[in-house]
C-alpha positions in Angstrom: -29.9 -20.8 -35.6 -26.3 -20.1 -36.4 -23.5 -20.5 -33.8 -23.0 -16.8 -33.7 -26.7 -16.2 -33.2 -26.7 -18.8 -30.4 -23.8 -17.2 -28.6 -25.4 -13.8 -28.9 -28.7 -15.2 -27.6 -27.1 -16.6 -24.4 -24.8 -13.6 -23.8 -26.7 -11.1 -21.7 -26.0 -8.6 -19.0 -25.5 -10.4 -15.7 -27.6 -9.0 -12.8 -24.8 -9.8 -10.4 -21.7 -8.3 -12.0 -23.4 -6.1 -14.7 -21.2 -7.5 -17.3 -22.3 -8.9 -20.7 -21.4 -12.6 -20.4 -22.6 -16.1 -21.2 -25.6 -16.6 -19.0 -25.8 -19.7 -16.8 -29.4 -19.3 -15.8 -31.5 -17.3 -18.2 -34.4 -17.0 -15.7 -32.2 -15.3 -13.0 -29.9 -13.8 -15.6 -26.7 -14.8 -13.8 -23.4 -15.6 -15.6 -21.2 -18.6 -15.0 -18.6 -16.7 -13.0 -21.1 -15.2 -10.6 -23.0 -18.5 -10.3 -19.9 -20.5 -9.5 -18.6 -18.0 -7.0 -21.9 -18.1 -5.1 -22.5 -21.8 -5.2 -18.9 -23.2 -5.2 -16.7 -20.7 -3.5 -19.3 -19.2 -1.2 -16.9 -16.4 -0.3 -16.7 -15.0 3.3 -17.6 -11.4 3.9 -15.6 -9.0 6.1 -18.5 -6.7 6.9 -16.5 -3.8 5.5 -18.1 -2.7 2.2 -14.9 -1.2 0.8 -13.1 -4.5 1.3 -15.9 -6.8 0.2 -16.6 -4.8 -3.0 -12.9 -4.8 -3.9 -12.5 -8.6 -3.2 -15.6 -9.3 -5.2 -14.4 -7.2 -8.2 -11.2 -9.3 -8.4 -13.2 -12.5 -8.3 -15.7 -11.7 -11.0 -13.4 -9.7 -13.3 -12.4 -12.4 -15.8 -8.9 -12.0 -17.2 -7.8 -14.7 -19.7 -5.1 -17.1 -18.6 -4.5 -15.1 -15.4 -5.1 -15.9 -11.7 -4.6 -13.0 -9.3 -8.0 -13.3 -7.7 -8.3 -12.5 -4.0 -10.5 -13.6 -1.1 -11.3 -12.6 2.4 -10.1 -15.2 4.8 -11.2 -15.8 8.4 -8.3 -15.3 10.9 -8.8 -18.8 12.4 -7.6 -20.2 9.1 -4.0 -19.2 10.1 -1.7 -21.0 12.6 1.9 -20.8 13.7 1.7 -17.0 13.6 5.1 -15.4 14.4 6.2 -11.8 14.4 8.9 -11.0 11.8 9.4 -7.2 11.7 7.7 -3.8 12.3 7.6 -0.6 10.2 6.2 2.8 11.0 2.8 1.9 9.5 2.5 -1.9 9.8 3.7 -5.1 11.4 4.7 -8.2 9.5 4.0 -11.8 10.6 4.8 -15.2 9.1 2.0 -17.8 9.3 0.7 -21.1 7.9 -2.6 -20.8 6.0 -4.4 -24.1 6.8 -6.6 -24.3 3.7 -4.2 -22.3 1.5 -4.7 -20.2 -1.6 -6.8 -21.3 -4.5 -4.8 -22.1 -7.6 -7.6 -22.9 -10.1 -9.4 -19.6 -10.2 -9.9 -19.6 -13.9 -11.6 -23.0 -13.9 -13.9 -21.8 -11.2 -14.7 -18.7 -13.3 -15.6 -20.9 -16.2 -17.2 -24.3 -15.5 -15.2 -26.1 -12.8 -17.2 -27.6 -9.9 -14.2 -28.1 -7.7 -11.9 -25.7 -5.8 -8.2 -26.7 -5.6 -6.0 -25.2 -2.9 -2.3 -25.4 -1.7 -2.9 -26.6 1.8 -0.7 -25.6 4.8 0.8 -22.8 2.7 3.3 -20.4 4.3 2.3 -16.8 3.9 3.1 -13.3 5.2 0.4 -11.3 7.1 1.0 -7.6 6.8 -1.0 -5.9 9.5 -1.8 -2.2 8.8 -1.9 -0.1 11.9 -5.2 1.6 12.7 -6.9 0.2 9.7 -10.2 -0.9 11.3 -12.1 1.7 9.1 -10.0 1.3 6.0 -10.9 3.4 3.0 -10.7 2.7 -0.7 -7.6 5.0 -1.0 -5.8 3.0 1.7 -6.3 -0.2 -0.3 -4.0 1.4 -3.0 -1.3 -1.3 -2.5 -3.7 -4.1 -3.4 -5.4 -2.1 -6.2 -2.0 -1.5 -7.9 -1.1 -5.1 -7.6 -4.3 -6.3 -9.1 -4.1 -3.8 -12.0 -0.6 -5.0 -12.8 -1.3 -8.7 -12.2 -4.3 -8.7 -14.5 -2.2 -7.5 -17.4 -1.7 -10.6 -19.5 1.7 -9.3 -20.7 3.2 -9.3 -17.2 5.1 -12.4 -16.1 3.6 -13.6 -12.9 6.8 -14.5 -11.2 8.2 -11.0 -11.4 5.5 -9.5 -9.1 5.0 -10.3 -5.4 1.7 -12.1 -5.1 -1.2 -11.0 -2.9 -3.8 -13.6 -1.9 -6.3 -11.4 -0.1 -7.2 -10.0 3.3 -7.9 -11.2 6.8 -8.7 -9.2 10.0 -7.2 -9.2 13.5 -10.1 -10.5 15.6 -9.1 -8.2 18.6 -8.1 -4.9 17.0 -10.1 -5.4 13.8 -7.1 -4.1 11.9 -6.7 -5.2 8.3 -4.0 -7.8 7.4 -2.9 -8.3 3.8 -2.1 -11.9 2.9 1.1 -12.1 0.8 3.5 -14.6 -0.6 6.3 -15.5 1.8 9.9 -15.3 0.5 12.4 -17.3 2.6 15.4 -15.3 1.4 14.0 -12.1 2.9 14.5 -8.7 1.4 17.1 -7.4 -1.0 19.7 -6.7 1.6 19.2 -10.1 3.3 19.8 -11.8 -0.1 22.9 -9.8 -0.7 24.3 -10.3 2.8 23.9 -14.0 2.6 26.7 -14.5 0.0 27.7 -11.0 -1.2 31.1 -11.9 -2.7 29.7 -15.0 -4.4 26.9 -13.2 -6.2 28.1 -12.4 -9.7 27.3 -9.3 -11.7 25.5 -11.6 -14.1 23.1 -12.6 -11.3 22.8 -9.1 -9.9 21.9 -7.6 -13.3 19.4 -10.4 -14.0 17.6 -9.6 -10.7 17.8 -5.9 -11.3 16.3 -6.4 -14.7 13.4 -8.2 -13.2 12.9 -5.5 -10.6 12.9 -2.8 -13.3 10.6 -4.8 -15.4 8.0 -4.7 -12.6 8.7 -1.0 -12.2 8.1 -0.4 -15.9 4.7 -2.1 -15.6 3.8 0.0 -12.6 4.3 3.2 -14.6 2.8 1.9 -17.8 0.0 4.1 -19.0 0.9 6.9 -16.7 1.7 10.4 -18.1 5.0 10.6 -16.1 7.2 8.6 -13.8 7.6 9.9 -10.3 11.1 11.2 -10.0 11.3 10.1 -6.4 10.7 6.5 -7.5 13.5 6.8 -10.0 15.7 8.2 -7.3 15.0 5.1 -5.3 16.1 2.9 -8.2 19.5 4.6 -8.0 19.6 3.8 -4.3 18.9 0.1 -4.6 21.4 0.0 -7.5 23.9 1.3 -4.9 22.8 -1.5 -2.5 23.4 -4.1 -5.3 26.9 -2.7 -5.8 28.0 -2.4 -2.2 25.8 -4.8 -0.2 25.0 -1.9 2.2 22.1 0.5 2.8 22.6 4.1 1.8 23.8 6.3 4.7 24.1 3.3 7.0 26.9 5.0 9.0 25.2 8.2 10.0 22.2 9.6 11.8 19.0 10.0 9.8 18.0 13.4 11.0 17.5 16.9 9.7 21.2 17.3 8.9 21.0 14.4 6.5 18.0 15.8 4.7 19.8 19.1 4.3 22.9 17.4 3.1 20.9 15.4 0.5 19.2 18.6 -0.7 22.7 20.1 -1.0 23.8 17.3 -3.3 25.0 14.6 -0.9 25.1 11.1 -2.5 26.4 7.7 -1.3 30.0 7.4 -2.4 31.1 5.4 -5.4 33.5 3.0 -3.6 33.8 0.1 -6.0 33.7 -1.0 -9.6 30.7 -2.1 -11.7 29.8 -3.1 -15.3 30.3 -0.4 -17.9 27.4 2.1 -17.8 26.1 0.9 -14.4 27.6 3.8 -12.3 26.6 6.4 -14.9 23.0 5.1 -14.9 22.9 5.1 -11.1 24.1 8.7 -11.0 21.4 9.7 -13.5 18.7 8.2 -11.4 19.8 10.4 -8.5 20.3 13.6 -10.7 19.4 16.8 -8.8 17.4 17.9 -11.9 14.3 15.8 -11.9 13.8 16.3 -15.6 17.2 14.7 -16.3 16.4 11.4 -14.5 15.7 8.5 -16.9 12.2 7.0 -17.2 11.4 3.5 -15.9 11.5 2.1 -19.4 14.9 3.7 -20.2 16.3 2.2 -17.0 14.9 -1.2 -17.9 16.3 -1.1 -21.4 19.8 0.0 -20.3 19.9 -2.7 -17.6 19.0 -5.3 -20.2 21.9 -4.2 -22.5 24.3 -4.4 -19.5 23.0 -7.8 -18.8 23.5 -9.0 -22.3 27.1 -7.8 -22.3 27.7 -9.5 -19.0 26.3 -12.7 -20.3 28.9 -12.6 -23.1 31.6 -11.7 -20.7 30.5 -14.7 -18.5 30.7 -17.0 -21.5 34.2 -15.8 -22.4 35.4 -16.2 -18.8 35.8 -12.5 -18.4 33.0 -11.4 -16.0 33.1 -8.1 -14.1 35.1 -8.9 -11.0 34.0 -7.9 -7.5 37.0 -6.4 -5.8 37.0 -7.1 -2.1 37.5 -4.1 0.1 36.5 -2.6 3.5 34.1 -0.3 1.7 31.7 -2.9 0.4 30.1 -6.1 1.8 27.8 -6.6 4.8 28.3 -4.6 8.0 27.4 -6.0 11.4 26.1 -2.8 12.9 24.5 0.3 11.5 24.6 3.8 13.1 22.3 3.9 16.1 20.5 6.8 14.5 20.0 5.1 11.1 16.3 4.3 10.8 15.2 1.7 8.3 11.5 1.6 8.7 8.6 3.7 7.5 7.8 6.8 9.5 6.0 10.1 9.0 8.5 12.6 7.6 6.5 15.7 7.0 7.6 17.3 10.3 11.3 16.6 10.0 11.3 17.7 6.4 9.6 21.0 7.1 12.1 21.5 10.0 15.1 20.7 7.7 13.8 23.0 5.0 13.3 25.9 7.4 16.9 25.5 8.8 18.3 25.2 5.3 16.5 28.4 4.2 17.7 30.3 7.3 21.3 29.3 6.8 21.2 30.3 3.1 19.7 33.7 3.8 22.3 34.3 6.5 25.2 33.4 4.2 23.9 35.6 1.4 23.5 38.6 3.7 27.0 38.3 5.0 28.4 38.0 1.5 26.5 41.0 0.2 27.6 43.2 3.2 31.2 42.3 2.5 30.7 43.2 -1.2 29.2 46.6 -0.1 32.1 47.4 2.3 34.7 46.5 -0.3 33.0 48.9 -2.8 33.0 51.8 -0.4 36.7 51.2 0.5 37.6 51.1 -3.2 35.8 54.4 -4.0 38.7 56.7 -3.3 39.2 59.9 -5.4 35.6 60.0 -6.7 33.2 62.9 -6.2 30.6 62.7 -3.4 27.8 62.9 -6.0 29.2 60.1 -8.0 29.8 58.0 -4.9 26.2 58.5 -3.8 25.0 57.5 -7.2 27.1 54.4 -7.1 25.8 53.6 -3.6 22.2 53.9 -4.9 23.0 51.8 -7.9 24.5 49.1 -5.7 21.7 49.3 -3.2 19.2 48.6 -5.9 21.4 45.7 -7.1 21.9 44.5 -3.5 18.2 44.5 -2.8 17.4 42.6 -5.9 20.1 40.1 -5.3 18.9 39.4 -1.8 15.3 39.1 -3.0 16.4 36.7 -5.6 18.5 34.6 -3.2 15.6 34.5 -0.7 13.1 33.5 -3.4 15.3 30.7 -4.7 15.9 29.3 -1.2 12.3 29.7 -0.2 11.2 27.6 -3.1 11.3 24.7 -0.7 8.7 26.5 1.4 6.6 27.3 -1.7 6.6 23.7 -2.6 4.9 23.0 0.8 1.9 25.2 0.0 -1.3 23.2 0.4 -1.7 22.4 -3.3 1.7 20.7 -3.5 2.3 19.5 0.0 1.2 16.0 -0.5 3.4 15.3 -3.5 6.5 16.9 -2.0 6.0 15.0 1.3 5.6 11.7 -0.5 8.6 12.3 -2.7 10.9 12.9 0.2 9.4 10.0 2.1 10.1 7.8 -0.9 13.6 9.1 -1.5 14.8 8.7 2.0 12.7 5.9 3.4 12.0 3.3 0.8 15.7 2.7 0.2 16.0 2.0 3.9 13.1 -0.3 4.4 
């Protein structure tokens, strides 16, 4: 029997994972991956079918030279649990994972008989509020991560790592196990040494961020314009070291102002092309915003130029001023955590539409009065005709103005409500988280 025939003979459909693989036990028709998982790893079960099915899928889905598998971990495996922060939909804790994450998943999937772990590993536990009965849709964050991470063309160190899931023993809420980053979030990193971070370093980190963004949208028909808007906002954070709209109340007035074109001010310098790209990301016409790939490529070109400038001792200088750099206190009404925004957005759109209709009516009444006053010396018949002509025009103009302004209400019809709500939440909220 030839080698190819031999391989074909032992490669059969595994009864456990339903994949055609090299069979470990012909009698039970189980592949090496499934056999090793059952006999070596002996994975724990959460009792929630949605979670257990997803975890199992990541474990048995073999991806060459990649790790990225996940596991369900008992809560008693964590110690030194301390609260870090709270958002509108989750609480974040820092903890020590006693056994730690597995780092030889691929060996287990093939033929290793030993599990290797990083013991006493520091992680983040992200507790999702009211997630006891979590659904597949609500696991979207983990599913996106695994889809990206399993791409062999993605550099692992550019994507935040997820290790799996645990469960609060009291509330039964789901807790996502993630990598812990000692430098904190973007603003924490910038605030630490804002004036000492060169544009060379900023562009390098921004390039890495946009590389991850590009991977997220790979294979999709379009890039969500709201996500691109957010890129423009954290470009502003890189430039100023501050959060957008840090000095004002985050209320309906801010939403209305943003809809009317308000943008964070350009208060300092940046490498050539940077400010232009940032403005394009926040363009009011969604169709004119660049794609994730375009942003990625343009940031790379800026980075290459800045590298040369750095080598020639001519880097882009950071000009110190009162308009940039860390601030000690934000406005008391500035909210930088996730929260439901549908209600406040609907309220803002209603107010904005009412204001617009009122302004248009006042303007048109003034036009009509001016026309009557200017109609001296003309026959009554001609005057009546002109009034009728103008009334037709006035009616049409008012209808058009109302229709245009009410487009915001039309966008909130049932078939579009979810997308519009998400877009506004992303635009306003993600930049402030």
